[in-house]
N, C-alpha and C positions, 0 to 999 in steps of 0.2 A: 546429734543427728542431725542431716540435711533435709533442708525444705519442711514442707510443713504438712499437716495430717491430711490434706489434700493432694498430697502425692506418694504418699507412704502405700506401696500394693496397690496401686492406681496407674499401672503402667499401660502406655500404649499397645496395643496387639491387634489381629486380625478385625479381632470381633468389631473392636470399638474405631478403626482409626486406617483412612486407605488415602493415597496419594492424590491429589486432585487429578483429575485430565480429560479432558475435552472428549477421548475416546468412548466415553461412557454414556455421551448423548446419542452416539447411536444404537449402540447396542438397546436403549431403551426405550427410542423410537421404534427400532424395528419389534422390538418384545410388545409394545403397548398398543403401536397405532401401525401392525405389521402391513395393511393390506389400505393403508394410507399413501398417496404418493408423495414421491420424496424429491423423483426428476423426471424435468420435463425438455427434450432435444430434439426440434422438429416431431418426425414421427417416434423417437423412442421418449417411452411411458415406461416409467420402473418404478415400483412402491418401497417403503422401506423396508423389506423385510428380503425384497430384491436386490437392492443395492448395499445391505449390510452385508450378505453372501457376496456379493462380488467384491466389495474388500476386503471378506478373510481368505477371500481364493487369489485378492492381490497378496497380502500379507503372506500367504502361506508357498504362492511360487516365487515370491522373493526369501525365503524363509529355505528353499529348497535348491537356491542359487547362491547358498552362501551369505547372503545378506543381514546382519542379525543388529543389534545394538552398535551406536554409533557411526554407524557409516550410513554417507550420505547420498539420497537417490534425489538429482535433479527432476524437474519437472519443464518442457519448452511446449507448455499448451496454452490452447484459448480456453474460455470456459466456458468448458463439453463437460458430460458428464464423468469422464475419466478423470478430468481434475478434482474437482469431487473425492470420487475415491480415493486419489492418492492421499487426500488429508486425513483419512484414517485408516486405508491399507500400509502404510508405510511406516507411522511411526507403531501401529501395533506388533512391530517384530523392532523397538527401539532403535527403527533408522531414523535418520531427520530428513526433512522434505527440503529441498532447495529448489523453491518457485524461481524460473527465470523469465526475466523482463522480455518479452516476444521484439520488443522493438528495438533492442541492443546490437551493436557491429560482433562481428565476431573473434575480434580482439579484446574486447571487454567479455563477453562470453568465453571463451578461452580461458581467462584469467580466472571466470567464477566456477568453471569445474576445475583446474589444476587446483587453486587455493582451498575451495570445500572438496578435496580429494572426491570426486563424485566417483561413486563405484557402478553405478545405474542411470541410465539417461533416458528419462519418453518423450517423446519427438514425434508433433504434429507435423502430418505431411508439408504442411504451408510452409515450414519453418528448416525444412531439409538443406540447404543452397548454404543459407549462413552457420547452420550446425557442422554441414561437412566440414564447411572454411574451420570452422573453429574446434572442431574435434581433429582436424590435422597439426597442429600444435599442444596435442595434450599428451604427456606422455605414459601416463597410467592408462591401463587397460580402463574401457569404459563398455558393458553392456549395454549398448544400445537398442531399444524397444520402438518400435511404430507405433503412432496412432494410428489410423486409417477412420477419422469422422468422418459417415455418409453426406454428412450437410455438405460438405468441403469437396466444392469440383472444381477448383482452382491446378495452377501448375506444381509441384511436387513430387518426388519421389522417393520409396523407402529404404533409408539408409542399416536399418537393422539390422540385427543376429533374427529376430523374429518379431511376432506383432502382438500386441496389447490381449487382443479376444484370444490369443494362441496359449499366452499366458498363462491368463484368467483359466481355461480351460483344461490348465494343468495344474493348478489348485486347488484347494477342500474347500465347500463355500462351510464347512462346520470346524473350520480350524480354528484351534483352541489357542488366542492369544492373550499374552499376557499385559495390565496394564503395567507403567512404569515402576520400579522399584523404589524410587525418587521423584517425586513430581518436579523436584530440579533439573529431571534430565534432560535432555534436549529435546524438542520434538519439530525446530524448523529452521533453518538459514537462509537469512534473508540478506540482498547486499544493498547496501546504500549509495549514493550516487557518488557521493567523496567529492572533497571540495581540495583536493590536491593529490597527487598521486592514483593509488588501482582503488577501488571501492572496498568499504571493510565489509567482512562478515558482521551482521549482527546475530543471534543465537537467541532463539526463544527459548522458553522452560513450558512444560503441560502446567503448571501452576497457572502460567501469565496467560496464556489459552484459554484456559478456562474460564479466569475470571474475566479477561476479555471478554470473553463469548456471551457472558451472563452478564454485565454492562451493557453488553448492548441491549440485549432484550430489558432490561430495567430503566433504560435510556428513553427507550419507542416505546416502551408497556407492551409490545410484540405479542399480540395472542397466538393460542396453540393455531398449528397449520397455516401460519401466515405466506401468502406466494411469494418470494422475492427474486427479483429480475437481478439477472448477472452481468449489471454493466459496468460494474465494478469490475478491474482484470484480479484475478484470482490470485496472477502472480504480486501485485501491490501490496504487501504485509499481510499476505493470507487470506487476502481479501477483507481486510479489517476485523480476522478471523471469523467474518460471519458464514464461511461452510459449516462450523461447529455452532452459530449460534443460529442458523435454519434448525441444524439437526438437533438443539436443544428443545425446540418447539415442533418437532415435528412437521416442520412444513416443506414448500416446495422449493428445490432449486428451479427457476428457470433458466435453461439458459442462454447466453448470447455471445457466437465468436465474433459478432462485429459489430460497431455502434452505428445504428442506423435509425433514423426520428420513425418511419413509417413503421420499420419492425417492431419498436419497441412500443408505440401507441398499439399498434393490432395486438401483441401481447398482452399490454395492459387491460385488453378488450377481451379475448379470447380467451386467457386465463385467469383473469381477476386476480390480477399483479398488486398488492397491496404494498410492497413495498420496495424498497432501490437504492441503491449508492449512488454517486458520482462527484467526480470534476465538478468544476462552475461549466465548463465545455459544455459538457452532458447535459447540467439544466438547462446552460442557454439556446442548446441546440433542439430542445421540447420546448421551449418558451417562444422562440421564434419560429416554429414550424409551420406550416401552411393550414387555417383552421380547418378545413375537410381533414386532416389527419387527427387533428385531436379531438373531433365528432366522436359522441355516444360513449363516453366516460361516465357513468354514474356512483358509480362507488368512492369513497377514500383513498387516495392513492397519500403514502408518507416516503419523501425523500430526503436521503439524509446529502449533505454539500459539504467538502470538507477541500481547503489549497489555499482560497484567496474567500476575501468575507461575501458575503452576498450581497450584491447593490440594489439598490431599489423597485430597478426594472426587474430583477428577478423575483422579487420577492412578489411584487404587484402579478408577473406574469403567472407564477403558479400559483396564486391562490383564484384566478381567474380559472385558471385547470380544475381547481379543487384538489389541489396537491399541499401538504403538509412539508413544511420546507424547516430539517434540523441541524445548526450549524456546526459541527466539530472541528475537532484541532488534535491534530497529534505528530507524530513523527514515527519511521520504522523502528526503532528504539523503544518505543511505549506501544507496538503492535497494532499501529495505526492510531483509530481517535481514542484518546484519554482523558479531553475536556468536552463541554459541549455547554454551547451555551443555552440552558436550561429555563425555556416560554416560563416567562409569568404572566400571571392571569391578565394585570394589568395593562399590558403592553398592547391587546387586544384593541384598547381605544385609542390607542396613538395612530396620528396619520404614518400614510407609507415610508416618510421619508428617516420620521424619528423612530420607529420599527426597524427601519432597514441600520440604522443606526446602533441600536441595541442590539440587534442579533448579528451586527459587523462582530461582534467581539469576541474571544475565542472562550471566552466561557468561564466554568468552575469545573471540577474533577471529576469524573465518572465514578459512579456509585463504587467500585471494589478497588478504586486506584487509592492511596492513602493520601497523598497530597500533591497538591499544584498549588505554584508559591511565586510571587515574583520577588527577586532577591539581586541587593547588592553583589556583581559577580566578585570582587574584590572578597568582600566583608563576608559575603552571603549572608548579611543581615536582611529580614524582610522590609522593605520600601513600602511608606507609608500606602494608606489605601485613598488616594489622593487624586487619582486619573493624572499625573502631570510626573512625578518622580519615576525616570525613566530606570530599571532594572530589565534582569534576566528571567525567560521562565525555566521553572526546574520543577522538576519529577521526583518524586519516592514512592515506591510504594511496590504492590504487587504486578503491576502491570508494566513491568520493567524488566527489558534484556537480561540477561546472565551478563552480556558483555560482548564485547569484539574480538571473532575468531582468530588466533593468534596474535593479538596484538595486545597485549598486556598495559604497555604504555599509554595506547588510546586511552582504553575500559578505564585503569588509573584517572586518567584525567576526565573522563566524561563524569565520575561519579564522586569527584575531589567533593570532600569536605562532609559526604554523605547526602548528596543531591545528585543527579542527572540536571547536564548543563545542556540546555538544547541550543544553546547559539543565536536565539529569536529575543530579542529586547521588546519590554511589553512595559506597560502602567497597570494598576491594580486599581481598580475603579473603588468610590465610593461601597457601592452592594455588594465589593469581593470579587467583582465579574474581571477577568484580565482581559488585555486589549493590545494585539501587538502596534508595536510604533516601528520597527524596524527591523530588520535581519542583519547580523553580525557575521551572521558566516555567507558568503559571495554565491546564495544560491538563488535560482530563479525557476521560480513553480510553474511549470507551462501545461497545461492541460491536465493537470492533478501529479504533472510529473517533475521528479527534482532535476535540473541543472547545473552542473559545477560552471562558474565561468570562468573557472580556472584552466577545465578539462577544454572548453572552448578554445581559448587562448592560446592553450599549448598547441594546438591545430595550426591558431593564423599565424603563431610564428614561424611554422616551418616552412610558410610560403616563401619566396627569395625577395620578395620586395616590400615585404613587412618589417617595420623597425622597431615601434610599439603598437601594442594591441591591447586595449581593455573591453571588456563585456559588463552588460548589465542588464535591469531587466526594462523591458519597453513595457509597456500598458497595451495590451489588444482586447479586442469587443471578443474574440471565438475565442480565445488561447487562456482568456487571463492575464500572462504574461509571454512575452516573448525573447529571446535574447536580440539584444543589439550590440554590434560591434563599433568600437571607434579606433581608428585606422590611422596611425602615424607611418609614412609611407618613408623607404630608405631614401637619400638625398640621389636624383639624376632615375629612380627608378618608377616603375608606372603599373598599375593595377587599376579595373575598376572593381564595382563593390559586384559586379555579377560572376567577378573572373572568381575574385576571393568566396563567396556563395557556394559557387561550383568547389573550389577547393576545401570547403568546409566538408561538403556531400562527400567529397571520396572520402573522408577520413572518420565520421560521426555517423551516430544513428541521423533520422532525418527529423527528428523531435530536437536534437541540439543545435540545426543548425542555424546560423543569427537571419533573422526576416531584414533586417536593416545593418549597411554598413556607411557608418560615417567617417568622413576623411577629414582631419584635423591635428593640429598639434596639442595634443593630449597635457591638460594641465596636470601642475607636475609640485610638491612640494620642493624646498630649497636642497635634502636629500635626495631628490630625484623619483622619490613614489609618488605613483601616479594618484589622484585626487578622484577617487570613485563618483566621492558624494558630489563633484561639480558635472561626473555626467549621468549618474543618474535625473539632478534636475534636469539637464539638458534630452534626456529622455521621459521625463516626467513619470519616472516608476516610483519616486519622494511621493506622491501624490495616490501615486494606485497604493501605497499600500499604510498610507495615513491616511486611515478613512472616516 
């Protein structure tokens, strides 16, 4: 007989096993707290019962148009109620939500629509021009649905076949959706910035979205009916899974189209915001805001920061505001944050510079992540926890992508040896906390967004005067890091920094454009390879990440 007595006749059935999915969170919120607020956006205020009905209408209407299991629904939306609804309504029918970065150029967006084989596109009017251009080079038919947010008064036309409210009106608010047959089924598709070539499509599963959403609750001790302000783009790793986290707590989604210090402080006061996430640029914006904007906040606010380590000035500023700052670390492949610099009680007694040093570390694994480890990338042996020996940060566990869409080679490489290889070089401190020392991938993190240095270099090489180009990170007080270009011109050719920056603006999204250009003979090895470490020294980026 195979197995033990604890297996005989003790099978998984519908009575004792259900696939994990974050879709159950909204169902419970609507059933238990139907009249509690779920969404706030200007004059729009909806309860959990109303929001659940709208997500079911969305699922029903999409299903009636032939959308189902494994179909991709793309969303080019800011942080508005419709984006919250898409995180539930789309996967309710087994479809996969692809949230598009609203800052990207038409060519990159077109690639994502083609590669992800999008069948539906939800689009806010603000982005109609760039999406019209992107759709012009997409071969497959795409059902375009306009979202006309009344809070948006800027330029932009409707380019869709129908509009979102009309779509919902055709749907059934009592639509009987089904949870996934397998928690391993895809729930979302997110694209990385990529270090070479086109971006890679990262596929999330229901189990991972569920476990990271719950981990967010646990890391923050997030209470019921927490009020969450959407300063973090929902297109970024599905807002670090917080659309599902907020539903799990029957909290309030306070939507925000655009980052603005006055609006943020006004909403914190008027709505009683208790939690928000953001890149260092957002935190710095609030810390450095005029004193009159900050006045009148008497309650505790919890802030989560990722991207770059919080410096002492940020920590001091947050403390003066009465905000509690939590530092997290992760990547697209691990659903956003998957480690946390868990606060230790003894740190409160330290001076601010020492607290900053402790908080600057990437920390320890999220509650429901199986493991994070600093390992030798060649032998996969764990490095000693001496704070000196450099290895690579690696993850394994449930908070992990299925893999890269249509790219088995890259998936196999990323998961070599049974660990996900981040490419981030770090040390393990004696207390077990990981601390990044460098980035093996030439990625620049600017305002929380990843920028591929190779992509920027490729554009520079297209300028007729450029012989050699290299791009590295340069520290920036506002953005954390910005691209800095080092350029060697062709003999007899001439070009100004302004000319090269304008050239980049014509081919790249604005946040990817170099803020500085330096002309010089680039340092090279005997084989002609550019010595980027020397350029990083010149730009100061080594100091920026070796906190």
